[in-house]
C-alpha positions in Angstrom: -0.3 0.3 0.0 1.3 3.3 -0.9 1.5 6.3 1.3 0.1 9.2 0.5 3.2 12.2 0.1 1.0 14.8 2.5 1.3 12.3 5.4 4.7 12.0 4.9 5.6 15.9 4.9 4.0 16.0 8.2 5.8 16.9 11.0 5.7 15.3 14.0 3.0 17.0 16.7 4.7 19.3 19.2 5.1 17.9 22.6 2.8 19.3 24.9 4.5 22.4 26.5 4.9 22.0 30.7 5.0 25.2 32.2 7.9 25.5 34.4 7.9 25.7 38.1 7.4 29.0 39.7 9.9 29.8 42.2 9.2 30.9 45.4 8.7 34.2 46.5 11.6 35.7 47.9 11.7 36.7 52.1 11.3 40.6 50.4 7.8 39.9 48.3 7.1 38.2 50.9 7.7 41.4 53.5 5.4 43.4 51.3 2.8 45.0 53.8 4.8 43.6 56.9 5.1 46.1 59.3 7.8 46.3 62.4 7.5 49.1 64.8 10.3 51.1 66.5 9.4 49.1 70.1 9.4 46.1 69.0 12.6 46.5 66.9 14.4 48.2 70.1 13.1 44.8 71.7 14.6 42.4 69.4 18.1 44.4 69.3 17.9 44.1 73.1 17.3 40.3 73.2 19.8 39.9 70.2 22.5 41.3 72.9 20.8 39.7 76.0 21.2 36.0 74.2 24.5 36.5 72.8 27.3 34.7 74.9 28.1 37.2 78.0 30.8 39.4 78.6 31.9 42.7 80.7 30.3 44.8 78.0 27.3 43.2 78.3 27.0 43.5 82.0 28.2 47.2 81.8 25.1 47.9 79.5 22.5 46.4 81.7 20.7 49.8 82.9 21.0 50.4 79.3 19.1 47.5 78.1 16.7 48.0 81.1 15.9 51.7 80.0 15.2 50.0 76.6 13.3 47.6 77.5 10.7 49.5 80.0 10.5 52.1 77.1 9.1 49.6 74.8 6.9 48.4 77.0 5.4 51.6 78.0 4.9 52.1 74.5 2.7 48.9 74.0 5.1 46.0 73.5 3.9 43.9 76.5 6.1 41.1 76.2 9.1 43.3 77.2 8.2 42.8 80.7 9.3 38.9 80.7 13.0 40.1 80.2 13.4 41.5 84.1 14.2 38.1 85.8 17.0 37.8 82.9 18.4 41.5 83.8 18.2 40.5 87.4 20.2 37.4 87.2 23.0 39.3 84.9 23.4 42.0 86.8 23.9 40.1 90.2 25.9 37.3 89.1 29.2 36.6 88.8 30.8 36.8 84.8 32.5 33.5 85.2 29.2 31.6 86.6 27.1 33.3 83.7 29.4 32.4 81.1 29.6 28.8 82.4 25.4 28.6 82.4 25.7 30.0 79.0 27.6 27.6 77.7 26.6 24.5 79.2 23.0 25.7 78.4 23.3 26.5 74.5 26.6 24.7 73.4 25.6 21.3 74.9 22.0 20.7 74.1 20.4 20.0 70.6 17.4 21.5 72.1 18.6 24.8 73.0 20.5 25.3 69.9 20.3 29.7 68.9 21.3 28.7 65.4 17.8 28.2 63.6 18.5 25.9 60.4 19.4 23.2 62.9 15.9 22.6 64.1 14.3 22.0 60.6 17.2 20.2 58.9 20.1 19.0 61.4 23.8 19.2 60.1 22.5 18.1 56.4 23.6 19.5 52.7 19.9 20.9 53.1 20.7 22.9 56.1 23.6 24.3 54.0 21.0 25.6 51.3 19.1 26.9 53.7 22.2 28.8 55.1 22.9 30.3 51.9 19.3 31.7 51.2 19.6 33.4 54.5 23.1 35.2 53.5 21.6 35.9 49.8 19.1 37.8 51.9 21.8 39.7 54.1 23.8 40.4 51.2 21.1 41.4 49.4 20.4 44.2 52.1 23.7 45.3 51.9 25.2 43.1 54.9 27.9 40.9 54.6 28.8 38.9 57.6 32.1 37.8 58.5 33.5 34.8 58.6 33.1 34.6 62.2 28.9 34.5 62.1 26.5 32.1 60.8 23.6 33.8 59.1 21.2 31.4 61.2 22.4 32.3 64.8 19.2 33.8 66.8 21.0 36.5 67.8 22.5 37.7 64.2 18.8 37.5 62.8 17.0 39.6 65.3 20.1 42.4 65.2 19.4 42.2 61.4 15.6 42.7 62.3 16.2 45.5 64.6 18.4 47.9 62.6 19.0 46.6 58.9 15.3 45.5 56.9 12.7 44.8 59.9 10.2 43.5 57.7 12.4 41.0 55.6 14.0 39.8 59.1 10.4 39.3 61.1 9.3 37.5 57.5 12.7 35.5 57.9 12.0 35.0 62.3 8.2 33.5 61.4 10.3 31.1 58.9 11.9 29.5 61.8 9.2 29.9 64.4 9.1 26.4 65.2 12.5 26.2 66.0 12.1 29.3 68.1 9.1 27.5 70.0 11.6 24.3 70.6 13.9 27.0 72.1 11.5 28.5 74.3 10.0 25.3 75.6 13.2 23.7 76.3 14.7 26.5 78.0 11.1 26.9 80.3 11.7 23.3 81.0 15.2 23.8 82.1 14.3 26.4 84.3 16.8 28.4 82.5 16.9 32.5 83.3 17.2 32.8 79.4 13.8 31.5 78.6 12.8 34.9 79.3 14.3 36.6 76.4 12.7 34.1 74.0 9.3 34.4 75.3 9.6 38.2 75.1 10.2 37.4 71.3 7.8 35.1 70.9 5.3 37.6 72.7 5.6 39.5 69.7 4.2 36.9 67.0 1.1 36.2 66.2 -0.7 32.8 68.0 1.0 29.7 66.5 -1.3 27.2 64.7 -2.1 25.2 61.3 1.7 24.3 59.5 3.8 25.9 62.2 2.2 24.0 65.2 2.3 20.6 63.9 6.0 21.3 63.3 6.3 22.8 66.8 5.0 18.9 67.7 7.0 16.9 66.0 10.1 19.1 67.2 9.2 18.2 70.8 8.3 14.6 70.3 11.8 14.0 68.0 14.2 17.0 68.6 16.0 18.6 65.1 17.2 15.8 62.9 20.2 13.5 63.4 21.8 13.2 60.1 25.5 13.4 60.2 26.1 14.7 56.3 27.6 17.6 56.2 27.2 20.6 55.0 29.3 21.1 52.1 26.6 23.2 50.0 27.4 26.2 52.1 30.9 25.7 53.4 32.9 26.4 51.1 35.5 29.1 50.7 35.9 31.2 54.0 32.9 30.6 55.7 33.8 27.2 56.5 36.6 28.2 58.6 34.9 29.5 61.7 31.2 27.3 61.9 31.2 27.5 65.5 31.6 31.1 66.1 28.5 31.8 68.3 27.6 28.3 69.1 
């Protein structure tokens, strides 16, 4: 049987077009319409200092921090009042004891880690990518962290929110809400005075629900992921030299 030439000349039907996946919105896009008032930013700045490793400079700043928090409370940030017990302890306890307690609290316990992406990813390649995303957000805001800082440290993110890009920082804090909540619960369970600072922070967030609440329940039950794969995606070049700088 002869095949008509018209059939031989037909081009094959084009493959159906598949839409390219839509990239998720950036923190800057999600921050549109987000507002962080000055009293809340002042609270975030104070908490960023109070959750850092204690030194003589921090102790000397306690009167200023106390005045700042009292002003934030007077300006409507009611959760600022929760920090008073921590201020009292920092003001009345020997520095060596404060430093020893800080290390035992934050460096020795997986559920009291100040590096927020650890709660979601553990020490895995996925955490490395999350760190890169955070660092890119900082760079886009004109902040180039030193090698001694990891971008997911709570003190770094709070300082960024307080003084650089409040709306973007607030979005990034909310992205890490489950980890922050587990940190709060873990510190409270230990009776740590540092729980007061994290409670003051979470007091500025809306009520938790939905997927965030489910993630917190899973973290409470299981803890952070325990997969020893490494963070090669983030730890390249100079960034690899000071991983534990704020640990």
